C-alpha positions, 0 to 999 in steps of 0.5 A, a space after each residue: 467497362 467500369 461503372 461510375 457511381 454518381 456521388 456528389 462531394 464538392 461538385 466532384 464525381 467519385 469513381 468506384 475505386 475512390 469509394 473503395 479507398 474511402 471505405 478501406 480507410 474508414 474500416 482501418 480507423 474502425 479496427 484501430 479504435 476497436 484494438 485500442 479499446 481492447 488494449 485499454 481494457 486489458 492494461 487498465 486493471 494491471 496498471 491499477 494493480 501496479 499503482 496500488 502495489 507501489 502506493 502500499 510500498 511508499 513511506 510518507 515519512 511521518 513518525 508517531 511516537 508514544 510510551 507504553 506501560 506494559 503489565 502482566 495483562 496482554 494489551 494492544 494498540 491498533 494504529 488503524 482504528 486509533 490515531 494515526 489511523 494508518 498502518 506503520 511501515 517500520 516500527 522501533 521499540 525501546 525497553 526503557 525499564 520502569 522507574 519506581 522510587 527513583 530507581 530503574 527496574 529492568 524487566 523484559 517486555 514481549 512484543 507481537 506484531 499483528 499477532 498475539 501468538 508470536 511474541 518477541 522478547 525485548 530485554 531491558 535496554 534493548 531495541 527491537 526494529 521491525 521493517 514491513 515496507 515490502 510486506 503486503 500488510 503493514 503494522 496494524 496492531 501491536 501486542 505487548 506484555 511484561 511479567 513485572 511491568 516496564 516502560 516501552 517507547 514506540 516510534 513508528 513511521 508511515 
């Protein structure tokens, strides 16, 4: 003998079986919402991390150039605290030498990227390219020094 539960909805009486079906559907929707919430909380940090990684790898495409005069004193330029206020992804150095009384004097220049203890020598007339597109840290600072003085063109892309 089945018992009927009197629940009025649109002037109809629902049976116990109908009520069980409705409760099953409500429970199923609740479980789906709960699963969606958990999955979202798990995936969001991963997506944010991936988004930050790809943003760091992208090159805006703008270039900045300047001419530096290297002397015997170690000098530096910080691109994050000075214009363009962002780290470069790639940078090129051109040792143009130093013009004195109409004559070009070719001297070596030493360049360090983000570190003054690891310097690379660029001879007169040479070009030195650095690509840190896939690096975790871009080119924030350059250090430069020459034993007798020289002029260095710097072209960076960010």
